[in-house]
N, CA, C and O atoms as a GROMACS GRO file, in nm:
protein
  456
    1UNK      N    1  11.015  12.734  10.652
    1UNK     CA    2  11.013  12.625  10.559
    1UNK      C    3  10.867  12.592  10.528
    1UNK      O    4  10.782  12.591  10.617
    2UNK      N    5  10.840  12.563  10.400
    2UNK     CA    6  10.705  12.526  10.355
    2UNK      C    7  10.693  12.374  10.358
    2UNK      O    8  10.770  12.303  10.293
    3UNK      N    9  10.594  12.324  10.434
    3UNK     CA   10  10.583  12.181  10.459
    3UNK      C   11  10.448  12.128  10.411
    3UNK      O   12  10.344  12.191  10.431
    4UNK      N   13  10.452  12.011  10.347
    4UNK     CA   14  10.332  11.939  10.308
    4UNK      C   15  10.320  11.816  10.398
    4UNK      O   16  10.417  11.741  10.414
    5UNK      N   17  10.202  11.796  10.456
    5UNK     CA   18  10.176  11.679  10.540
    5UNK      C   19  10.082  11.587  10.463
    5UNK      O   20   9.974  11.628  10.421
    6UNK      N   21  10.125  11.462  10.445
    6UNK     CA   22  10.043  11.361  10.377
    6UNK      C   23  10.016  11.252  10.480
    6UNK      O   24  10.102  11.169  10.508
    7UNK      N   25   9.895  11.254  10.534
    7UNK     CA   26   9.861  11.167  10.647
    7UNK      C   27   9.711  11.143  10.646
    7UNK      O   28   9.633  11.238  10.635
    8UNK      N   29   9.669  11.016  10.658
    8UNK     CA   30   9.526  10.988  10.657
    8UNK      C   31   9.464  10.986  10.796
    8UNK      O   32   9.342  10.983  10.808
    9UNK      N   33   9.544  10.988  10.901
    9UNK     CA   34   9.492  10.997  11.037
    9UNK      C   35   9.491  11.145  11.077
    9UNK      O   36   9.596  11.204  11.101
   10UNK      N   37   9.373  11.203  11.084
   10UNK     CA   38   9.361  11.347  11.105
   10UNK      C   39   9.423  11.392  11.237
   10UNK      O   40   9.480  11.501  11.243
   11UNK      N   41   9.414  11.312  11.343
   11UNK     CA   42   9.475  11.351  11.471
   11UNK      C   43   9.627  11.361  11.458
   11UNK      O   44   9.689  11.453  11.513
   12UNK      N   45   9.687  11.267  11.387
   12UNK     CA   46   9.832  11.271  11.364
   12UNK      C   47   9.868  11.392  11.279
   12UNK      O   48   9.964  11.463  11.308
   13UNK      N   49   9.790  11.416  11.174
   13UNK     CA   50   9.815  11.530  11.086
   13UNK      C   51   9.806  11.663  11.163
   13UNK      O   52   9.890  11.751  11.144
   14UNK      N   53   9.705  11.676  11.247
   14UNK     CA   54   9.689  11.801  11.322
   14UNK      C   55   9.800  11.819  11.426
   14UNK      O   56   9.846  11.931  11.448
   15UNK      N   57   9.843  11.710  11.488
   15UNK     CA   58   9.953  11.720  11.584
   15UNK      C   59  10.082  11.763  11.513
   15UNK      O   60  10.155  11.848  11.563
   16UNK      N   61  10.108  11.705  11.396
   16UNK     CA   62  10.224  11.746  11.318
   16UNK      C   63  10.214  11.894  11.280
   16UNK      O   64  10.310  11.969  11.293
   17UNK      N   65  10.096  11.933  11.233
   17UNK     CA   66  10.074  12.072  11.192
   17UNK      C   67  10.103  12.168  11.307
   17UNK      O   68  10.176  12.266  11.290
   18UNK      N   69  10.045  12.142  11.423
   18UNK     CA   70  10.064  12.231  11.538
   18UNK      C   71  10.210  12.238  11.580
   18UNK      O   72  10.261  12.346  11.611
   19UNK      N   73  10.278  12.124  11.583
   19UNK     CA   74  10.418  12.122  11.624
   19UNK      C   75  10.507  12.191  11.521
   19UNK      O   76  10.600  12.263  11.558
   20UNK      N   77  10.480  12.170  11.394
   20UNK     CA   78  10.560  12.235  11.290
   20UNK      C   79  10.539  12.386  11.290
   20UNK      O   80  10.634  12.462  11.275
   21UNK      N   81  10.415  12.428  11.308
   21UNK     CA   82  10.387  12.572  11.316
   21UNK      C   83  10.453  12.633  11.438
   21UNK      O   84  10.500  12.747  11.432
   22UNK      N   85  10.458  12.560  11.550
   22UNK     CA   86  10.524  12.609  11.671
   22UNK      C   87  10.674  12.628  11.647
   22UNK      O   88  10.738  12.710  11.713
   23UNK      N   89  10.728  12.553  11.553
   23UNK     CA   90  10.871  12.567  11.518
   23UNK      C   91  10.891  12.674  11.412
   23UNK      O   92  11.004  12.698  11.370
   24UNK      N   93  10.783  12.739  11.369
   24UNK     CA   94  10.794  12.849  11.273
   24UNK      C   95  10.780  12.809  11.127
   24UNK      O   96  10.812  12.888  11.039
   25UNK      N   97  10.732  12.688  11.100
   25UNK     CA   98  10.718  12.643  10.962
   25UNK      C   99  10.576  12.668  10.911
   25UNK      O  100  10.481  12.672  10.988
   26UNK      N  101  10.565  12.685  10.780
   26UNK     CA  102  10.436  12.707  10.716
   26UNK      C  103  10.385  12.576  10.658
   26UNK      O  104  10.457  12.507  10.586
   27UNK      N  105  10.262  12.541  10.688
   27UNK     CA  106  10.200  12.420  10.635
   27UNK      C  107  10.124  12.459  10.509
   27UNK      O  108  10.028  12.536  10.515
   28UNK      N  109  10.167  12.406  10.393
   28UNK     CA  110  10.100  12.443  10.268
   28UNK      C  111   9.980  12.355  10.239
   28UNK      O  112   9.900  12.386  10.151
   29UNK      N  113   9.967  12.245  10.313
   29UNK     CA  114   9.850  12.159  10.295
   29UNK      C  115   9.860  12.031  10.374
   29UNK      O  116   9.968  11.988  10.415
   30UNK      N  117   9.744  11.971  10.396
   30UNK     CA  118   9.734  11.839  10.457
   30UNK      C  119   9.656  11.753  10.359
   30UNK      O  120   9.543  11.785  10.322
   31UNK      N  121   9.718  11.644  10.317
   31UNK     CA  122   9.659  11.556  10.217
   31UNK      C  123   9.642  11.416  10.273
   31UNK      O  124   9.720  11.373  10.357
   32UNK      N  125   9.540  11.346  10.226
   32UNK     CA  126   9.522  11.207  10.267
   32UNK      C  127   9.510  11.114  10.147
   32UNK      O  128   9.493  10.993  10.164
   33UNK      N  129   9.520  11.170  10.025
   33UNK     CA  130   9.509  11.089   9.904
   33UNK      C  131   9.614  11.132   9.802
   33UNK      O  132   9.672  11.240   9.813
   34UNK      N  133   9.638  11.045   9.704
   34UNK     CA  134   9.735  11.076   9.600
   34UNK      C  135   9.692  11.199   9.519
   34UNK      O  136   9.775  11.285   9.488
   35UNK      N  137   9.566  11.208   9.486
   35UNK     CA  138   9.517  11.321   9.407
   35UNK      C  139   9.544  11.454   9.478
   35UNK      O  140   9.592  11.549   9.417
   36UNK      N  141   9.514  11.459   9.607
   36UNK     CA  142   9.539  11.582   9.684
   36UNK      C  143   9.689  11.610   9.692
   36UNK      O  144   9.730  11.725   9.688
   37UNK      N  145   9.770  11.505   9.705
   37UNK     CA  146   9.915  11.520   9.711
   37UNK      C  147   9.966  11.598   9.590
   37UNK      O  148  10.040  11.696   9.605
   38UNK      N  149   9.926  11.556   9.470
   38UNK     CA  150   9.976  11.621   9.348
   38UNK      C  151   9.928  11.766   9.339
   38UNK      O  152  10.000  11.850   9.285
   39UNK      N  153   9.811  11.795   9.391
   39UNK     CA  154   9.764  11.934   9.391
   39UNK      C  155   9.851  12.020   9.483
   39UNK      O  156   9.889  12.131   9.446
   40UNK      N  157   9.884  11.969   9.603
   40UNK     CA  158   9.964  12.046   9.697
   40UNK      C  159  10.110  12.055   9.654
   40UNK      O  160  10.177  12.153   9.687
   41UNK      N  161  10.161  11.955   9.583
   41UNK     CA  162  10.301  11.957   9.539
   41UNK      C  163  10.326  12.075   9.444
   41UNK      O  164  10.438  12.125   9.435
   42UNK      N  165  10.222  12.117   9.375
   42UNK     CA  166  10.235  12.234   9.287
   42UNK      C  167  10.276  12.358   9.366
   42UNK      O  168  10.330  12.452   9.309
   43UNK      N  169  10.250  12.358   9.497
   43UNK     CA  170  10.290  12.469   9.583
   43UNK      C  171  10.437  12.465   9.622
   43UNK      O  172  10.484  12.549   9.698
   44UNK      N  173  10.511  12.367   9.569
   44UNK     CA  174  10.655  12.351   9.588
   44UNK      C  175  10.697  12.351   9.735
   44UNK      O  176  10.762  12.444   9.782
   45UNK      N  177  10.660  12.245   9.808
   45UNK     CA  178  10.702  12.236   9.949
   45UNK      C  179  10.854  12.218   9.960
   45UNK      O  180  10.918  12.164   9.870
   46UNK      N  181  10.909  12.264  10.072
   46UNK     CA  182  11.051  12.245  10.101
   46UNK      C  183  11.075  12.111  10.168
   46UNK      O  184  11.187  12.061  10.168
   47UNK      N  185  10.969  12.051  10.224
   47UNK     CA  186  10.977  11.926  10.297
   47UNK      C  187  10.840  11.858  10.294
   47UNK      O  188  10.737  11.925  10.299
   48UNK      N  189  10.841  11.724  10.287
   48UNK     CA  190  10.716  11.649  10.286
   48UNK      C  191  10.719  11.545  10.398
   48UNK      O  192  10.813  11.467  10.409
   49UNK      N  193  10.615  11.545  10.482
   49UNK     CA  194  10.592  11.438  10.578
   49UNK      C  195  10.493  11.344  10.510
   49UNK      O  196  10.384  11.386  10.472
   50UNK      N  197  10.531  11.217  10.495
   50UNK     CA  198  10.451  11.124  10.416
   50UNK      C  199  10.424  10.995  10.493
   50UNK      O  200  10.516  10.920  10.527
   51UNK      N  201  10.297  10.970  10.519
   51UNK     CA  202  10.254  10.846  10.583
   51UNK      C  203  10.269  10.732  10.483
   51UNK      O  204  10.259  10.754  10.362
   52UNK      N  205  10.292  10.612  10.531
   52UNK     CA  206  10.309  10.499  10.442
   52UNK      C  207  10.175  10.440  10.397
   52UNK      O  208  10.169  10.373  10.294
   53UNK      N  209  10.070  10.465  10.471
   53UNK     CA  210   9.936  10.414  10.436
   53UNK      C  211   9.844  10.533  10.412
   53UNK      O  212   9.830  10.620  10.498
   54UNK      N  213   9.782  10.537  10.294
   54UNK     CA  214   9.692  10.646  10.261
   54UNK      C  215   9.550  10.594  10.242
   54UNK      O  216   9.528  10.472  10.240
   55UNK      N  217   9.454  10.684  10.227
   55UNK     CA  218   9.314  10.643  10.215
   55UNK      C  219   9.284  10.572  10.083
   55UNK      O  220   9.196  10.487  10.078
   56UNK      N  221   9.357  10.607   9.978
   56UNK     CA  222   9.333  10.540   9.852
   56UNK      C  223   9.425  10.419   9.839
   56UNK      O  224   9.490  10.380   9.936
   57UNK      N  225   9.432  10.360   9.722
   57UNK     CA  226   9.507  10.237   9.704
   57UNK      C  227   9.658  10.256   9.697
   57UNK      O  228   9.734  10.160   9.714
   58UNK      N  229   9.703  10.376   9.674
   58UNK     CA  230   9.845  10.404   9.663
   58UNK      C  231   9.908  10.409   9.802
   58UNK      O  232   9.852  10.470   9.893
   59UNK      N  233  10.023  10.346   9.818
   59UNK     CA  234  10.095  10.358   9.945
   59UNK      C  235  10.185  10.480   9.939
   59UNK      O  236  10.215  10.532   9.832
   60UNK      N  237  10.227  10.525  10.056
   60UNK     CA  238  10.319  10.637  10.062
   60UNK      C  239  10.451  10.607   9.991
   60UNK      O  240  10.512  10.697   9.933
   61UNK      N  241  10.495  10.482   9.995
   61UNK     CA  242  10.620  10.444   9.928
   61UNK      C  243  10.605  10.458   9.777
   61UNK      O  244  10.692  10.514   9.711
   62UNK      N  245  10.493  10.409   9.723
   62UNK     CA  246  10.468  10.421   9.578
   62UNK      C  247  10.459  10.567   9.537
   62UNK      O  248  10.512  10.608   9.434
   63UNK      N  249  10.391  10.645   9.619
   63UNK     CA  250  10.376  10.787   9.590
   63UNK      C  251  10.511  10.857   9.591
   63UNK      O  252  10.539  10.941   9.505
   64UNK      N  253  10.595  10.824   9.687
   64UNK     CA  254  10.729  10.884   9.694
   64UNK      C  255  10.812  10.847   9.572
   64UNK      O  256  10.885  10.931   9.517
   65UNK      N  257  10.803  10.724   9.529
   65UNK     CA  258  10.880  10.681   9.411
   65UNK      C  259  10.834  10.756   9.286
   65UNK      O  260  10.917  10.796   9.204
   66UNK      N  261  10.703  10.776   9.271
   66UNK     CA  262  10.652  10.855   9.158
   66UNK      C  263  10.703  10.999   9.166
   66UNK      O  264  10.746  11.058   9.067
   67UNK      N  265  10.697  11.054   9.286
   67UNK     CA  266  10.742  11.191   9.309
   67UNK      C  267  10.891  11.206   9.277
   67UNK      O  268  10.932  11.307   9.220
   68UNK      N  269  10.971  11.107   9.314
   68UNK     CA  270  11.116  11.111   9.290
   68UNK      C  271  11.151  11.110   9.142
   68UNK      O  272  11.260  11.152   9.105
   69UNK      N  273  11.062  11.064   9.058
   69UNK     CA  274  11.086  11.069   8.914
   69UNK      C  275  11.086  11.213   8.864
   69UNK      O  276  11.149  11.245   8.763
   70UNK      N  277  11.016  11.300   8.935
   70UNK     CA  278  11.007  11.441   8.898
   70UNK      C  279  11.093  11.531   8.986
   70UNK      O  280  11.140  11.635   8.940
   71UNK      N  281  11.115  11.492   9.111
   71UNK     CA  282  11.183  11.578   9.207
   71UNK      C  283  11.270  11.492   9.298
   71UNK      O  284  11.220  11.408   9.373
   72UNK      N  285  11.399  11.515   9.291
   72UNK     CA  286  11.492  11.439   9.376
   72UNK      C  287  11.544  11.522   9.492
   72UNK      O  288  11.614  11.469   9.579
   73UNK      N  289  11.512  11.649   9.495
   73UNK     CA  290  11.570  11.739   9.595
   73UNK      C  291  11.486  11.754   9.723
   73UNK      O  292  11.543  11.764   9.832
   74UNK      N  293  11.356  11.756   9.712
   74UNK     CA  294  11.271  11.781   9.829
   74UNK      C  295  11.281  11.663   9.926
   74UNK      O  296  11.248  11.550   9.890
   75UNK      N  297  11.326  11.689  10.049
   75UNK     CA  298  11.335  11.580  10.147
   75UNK      C  299  11.196  11.526  10.185
   75UNK      O  300  11.098  11.600  10.190
   76UNK      N  301  11.192  11.395  10.210
   76UNK     CA  302  11.070  11.329  10.254
   76UNK      C  303  11.098  11.264  10.389
   76UNK      O  304  11.197  11.193  10.406
   77UNK      N  305  11.011  11.290  10.486
   77UNK     CA  306  11.018  11.222  10.615
   77UNK      C  307  10.895  11.131  10.621
   77UNK      O  308  10.782  11.178  10.631
   78UNK      N  309  10.920  10.999  10.616
   78UNK     CA  310  10.812  10.903  10.625
   78UNK      C  311  10.770  10.888  10.771
   78UNK      O  312  10.855  10.880  10.860
   79UNK      N  313  10.640  10.884  10.795
   79UNK     CA  314  10.589  10.854  10.929
   79UNK      C  315  10.542  10.709  10.925
   79UNK      O  316  10.457  10.671  10.844
   80UNK      N  317  10.598  10.628  11.015
   80UNK     CA  318  10.571  10.484  11.014
   80UNK      C  319  10.527  10.437  11.152
   80UNK      O  320  10.556  10.501  11.253
   81UNK      N  321  10.458  10.324  11.154
   81UNK     CA  322  10.408  10.269  11.279
   81UNK      C  323  10.490  10.151  11.329
   81UNK      O  324  10.476  10.110  11.445
   82UNK      N  325  10.577  10.095  11.244
   82UNK     CA  326  10.654   9.980  11.288
   82UNK      C  327  10.792   9.977  11.225
   82UNK      O  328  10.815  10.037  11.119
   83UNK      N  329  10.883   9.909  11.289
   83UNK     CA  330  11.019   9.894  11.240
   83UNK      C  331  11.023   9.817  11.108
   83UNK      O  332  11.120   9.829  11.032
   84UNK      N  333  10.920   9.740  11.079
   84UNK     CA  334  10.917   9.662  10.956
   84UNK      C  335  10.922   9.750  10.833
   84UNK      O  336  10.958   9.703  10.725
   85UNK      N  337  10.887   9.875  10.848
   85UNK     CA  338  10.880   9.964  10.734
   85UNK      C  339  11.012  10.034  10.703
   85UNK      O  340  11.015  10.132  10.630
   86UNK      N  341  11.120   9.984  10.759
   86UNK     CA  342  11.252  10.044  10.736
   86UNK      C  343  11.293  10.034  10.589
   86UNK      O  344  11.382  10.107  10.546
   87UNK      N  345  11.231   9.946  10.514
   87UNK     CA  346  11.261   9.934  10.371
   87UNK      C  347  11.237  10.065  10.296
   87UNK      O  348  11.279  10.080  10.181
   88UNK      N  349  11.172  10.159  10.359
   88UNK     CA  350  11.144  10.288  10.297
   88UNK      C  351  11.270  10.364  10.261
   88UNK      O  352  11.268  10.450  10.173
   89UNK      N  353  11.377  10.335  10.327
   89UNK     CA  354  11.501  10.407  10.299
   89UNK      C  355  11.551  10.384  10.158
   89UNK      O  356  11.648  10.447  10.115
   90UNK      N  357  11.486  10.296  10.084
   90UNK     CA  358  11.520  10.277   9.943
   90UNK      C  359  11.484  10.402   9.862
   90UNK      O  360  11.531  10.417   9.749
   91UNK      N  361  11.404  10.490   9.917
   91UNK     CA  362  11.367  10.614   9.850
   91UNK      C  363  11.474  10.718   9.884
   91UNK      O  364  11.500  10.745  10.001
   92UNK      N  365  11.534  10.776   9.782
   92UNK     CA  366  11.643  10.870   9.805
   92UNK      C  367  11.597  10.994   9.880
   92UNK      O  368  11.481  11.034   9.872
   93UNK      N  369  11.690  11.054   9.954
   93UNK     CA  370  11.667  11.178  10.028
   93UNK      C  371  11.545  11.167  10.120
   93UNK      O  372  11.458  11.254  10.122
   94UNK      N  373  11.542  11.056  10.197
   94UNK     CA  374  11.430  11.035  10.288
   94UNK      C  375  11.481  10.985  10.423
   94UNK      O  376  11.593  10.936  10.435
   95UNK      N  377  11.395  10.998  10.523
   95UNK     CA  378  11.424  10.944  10.655
   95UNK      C  379  11.293  10.892  10.714
   95UNK      O  380  11.186  10.909  10.655
   96UNK      N  381  11.303  10.828  10.830
   96UNK     CA  382  11.187  10.766  10.892
   96UNK      C  383  11.164  10.824  11.031
   96UNK      O  384  11.258  10.839  11.110
   97UNK      N  385  11.040  10.858  11.060
   97UNK     CA  386  10.999  10.907  11.190
   97UNK      C  387  10.891  10.813  11.242
   97UNK      O  388  10.787  10.795  11.179
   98UNK      N  389  10.917  10.753  11.358
   98UNK     CA  390  10.824  10.656  11.415
   98UNK      C  391  10.704  10.727  11.479
   98UNK      O  392  10.718  10.834  11.539
   99UNK      N  393  10.587  10.665  11.464
   99UNK     CA  394  10.466  10.712  11.534
   99UNK      C  395  10.459  10.638  11.667
   99UNK      O  396  10.503  10.523  11.674
  100UNK      N  397  10.408  10.697  11.772
  100UNK     CA  398  10.360  10.835  11.776
  100UNK      C  399  10.477  10.932  11.766
  100UNK      O  400  10.588  10.904  11.811
  101UNK      N  401  10.449  11.046  11.708
  101UNK     CA  402  10.552  11.148  11.686
  101UNK      C  403  10.564  11.235  11.811
  101UNK      O  404  10.466  11.295  11.856
  102UNK      N  405  10.685  11.240  11.865
  102UNK     CA  406  10.712  11.325  11.980
  102UNK      C  407  10.788  11.448  11.934
  102UNK      O  408  10.867  11.442  11.840
  103UNK      N  409  10.765  11.559  12.000
  103UNK     CA  410  10.821  11.687  11.959
  103UNK      C  411  10.973  11.680  11.945
  103UNK      O  412  11.029  11.734  11.849
  104UNK      N  413  11.040  11.614  12.039
  104UNK     CA  414  11.187  11.608  12.036
  104UNK      C  415  11.236  11.534  11.911
  104UNK      O  416  11.331  11.579  11.846
  105UNK      N  417  11.172  11.424  11.876
  105UNK     CA  418  11.215  11.350  11.757
  105UNK      C  419  11.179  11.426  11.630
  105UNK      O  420  11.251  11.418  11.530
  106UNK      N  421  11.070  11.501  11.634
  106UNK     CA  422  11.031  11.584  11.520
  106UNK      C  423  11.138  11.690  11.494
  106UNK      O  424  11.179  11.710  11.380
  107UNK      N  425  11.182  11.758  11.599
  107UNK     CA  426  11.286  11.860  11.585
  107UNK      C  427  11.414  11.801  11.528
  107UNK      O  428  11.478  11.862  11.442
  108UNK      N  429  11.452  11.684  11.575
  108UNK     CA  430  11.574  11.618  11.528
  108UNK      C  431  11.565  11.588  11.378
  108UNK      O  432  11.660  11.611  11.304
  109UNK      N  433  11.452  11.536  11.334
  109UNK     CA  434  11.433  11.506  11.192
  109UNK      C  435  11.431  11.633  11.106
  109UNK      O  436  11.481  11.633  10.993
  110UNK      N  437  11.375  11.738  11.158
  110UNK     CA  438  11.375  11.865  11.084
  110UNK      C  439  11.517  11.916  11.064
  110UNK      O  440  11.552  11.962  10.955
  111UNK      N  441  11.599  11.908  11.167
  111UNK     CA  442  11.738  11.952  11.156
  111UNK      C  443  11.813  11.869  11.052
  111UNK      O  444  11.890  11.924  10.973
  112UNK      N  445  11.791  11.738  11.052
  112UNK     CA  446  11.858  11.651  10.955
  112UNK      C  447  11.812  11.681  10.812
  112UNK      O  448  11.892  11.677  10.719
  113UNK      N  449  11.684  11.711  10.796
  113UNK     CA  450  11.632  11.738  10.662
  113UNK      C  451  11.686  11.869  10.605
  113UNK      O  452  11.699  11.884  10.484
  114UNK      N  453  11.718  11.962  10.694
  114UNK     CA  454  11.770  12.090  10.647
  114UNK      C  455  11.917  12.077  10.614
  114UNK      O  456  11.981  12.174  10.573
   0.00000   0.00000   0.00000
């Protein structure tokens, strides 16, 4: 599976990358801004891990809503730091993965996304 990681915390992004690669997935890019996101989306990822807070002014929720106007099929797994962000489920074809991300919960979310 081709995966795009959108995360502004590089340690979290690298941990996701290493764990996803260990599961046999290909990482097509790691993005921390909206501009980079749109560049990597052109590579047609099969799954997107999307942080709710990015380096620029756009939130992950806003970015997902923009993306959903063009693509409703690609699953999005939001990475969140608190239960307060459960409102993210308003974005279709998405789920929530709590930080810190543990390998077992990552595997479970991957199975659900497939």
